[in-house]
C-alpha positions in Angstrom: 185.9 337.1 133.6 182.1 336.2 135.6 179.4 337.8 136.3 180.3 339.2 139.8 178.4 341.4 141.6 179.6 343.1 145.0 175.3 343.4 146.4 175.0 339.9 145.9 177.9 338.6 146.9 177.4 340.1 150.4 174.1 338.8 150.3 174.3 335.3 148.7 177.2 335.5 151.4 174.4 336.0 154.2 172.2 333.5 152.9 175.3 331.1 153.2 175.8 331.3 156.6 172.0 331.8 157.3 171.2 328.2 155.9 174.5 326.8 158.1 173.1 328.3 160.5 176.3 330.1 161.2 176.3 333.4 163.4 176.3 337.1 160.8 179.8 337.9 161.8 182.4 339.8 160.5 184.7 336.6 160.2 182.1 334.6 159.1 180.7 337.0 156.0 183.9 337.3 155.1 184.5 333.2 155.0 181.5 333.0 152.6 182.1 335.7 149.6 182.9 334.0 146.4 186.4 335.7 146.8 187.5 333.3 150.0 189.2 336.9 151.9 190.6 338.4 149.2 190.7 341.7 150.1 192.9 344.1 147.3 195.1 346.6 148.8 194.8 348.9 145.6 191.4 349.3 143.1 192.1 350.9 140.0 189.5 352.4 138.4 189.7 353.9 134.4 188.0 355.5 132.1 187.3 359.1 134.2 184.4 356.9 136.4 185.0 357.5 139.7 182.9 354.6 141.6 183.4 351.2 142.6 180.8 350.1 140.4 179.6 346.9 142.6 183.1 346.0 142.9 183.4 344.3 145.9 182.5 346.5 148.2 182.8 344.5 151.4 186.1 343.5 150.6 187.4 347.1 149.5 186.5 348.6 153.0 190.4 349.3 153.4 191.3 349.4 149.2 193.7 352.1 147.9 192.0 354.0 145.5 193.2 355.1 141.8 191.1 356.8 139.4 192.6 357.6 135.9 191.1 359.3 133.4 192.5 356.8 130.4 190.8 353.9 129.8 192.3 350.4 130.5 193.9 349.3 127.1 195.8 353.1 126.8 197.6 353.5 130.3 201.1 353.3 129.7 204.0 351.7 131.8 204.4 355.5 133.7 201.2 355.4 134.8 201.4 352.2 136.0 204.6 353.2 137.9 203.2 356.6 139.6 200.5 354.0 140.3 202.5 351.7 142.5 205.0 354.7 143.5 202.0 356.5 144.8 200.7 353.3 146.5 203.7 352.4 148.6 204.3 355.8 149.4 201.3 355.1 151.3 201.5 354.7 155.2 198.0 352.8 155.2 195.9 352.4 159.3 193.5 349.7 157.9 190.9 352.1 159.6 193.8 352.5 163.0 193.8 356.3 164.4 197.1 356.6 166.3 
């Protein structure tokens, strides 16, 4: 684990791009993030919280979100199986309306 914050990551990416005289664009900004274009498909938030809490704000744009009341150490195998079942049953369109 490291000291990470989504807002810090975005500001840092912009500063880095500007310091290299690069154009601020979606692709460029994504390249300068500390996570190097790592966009999670699924984010599971435990403990009853229904927020991202500054976690991967840029990268979570098309992530499926699951919120559980269960605390992380208490998650059962069954709950994990249900999370993945719901995820695999989801039709993802990445913002494209058909």
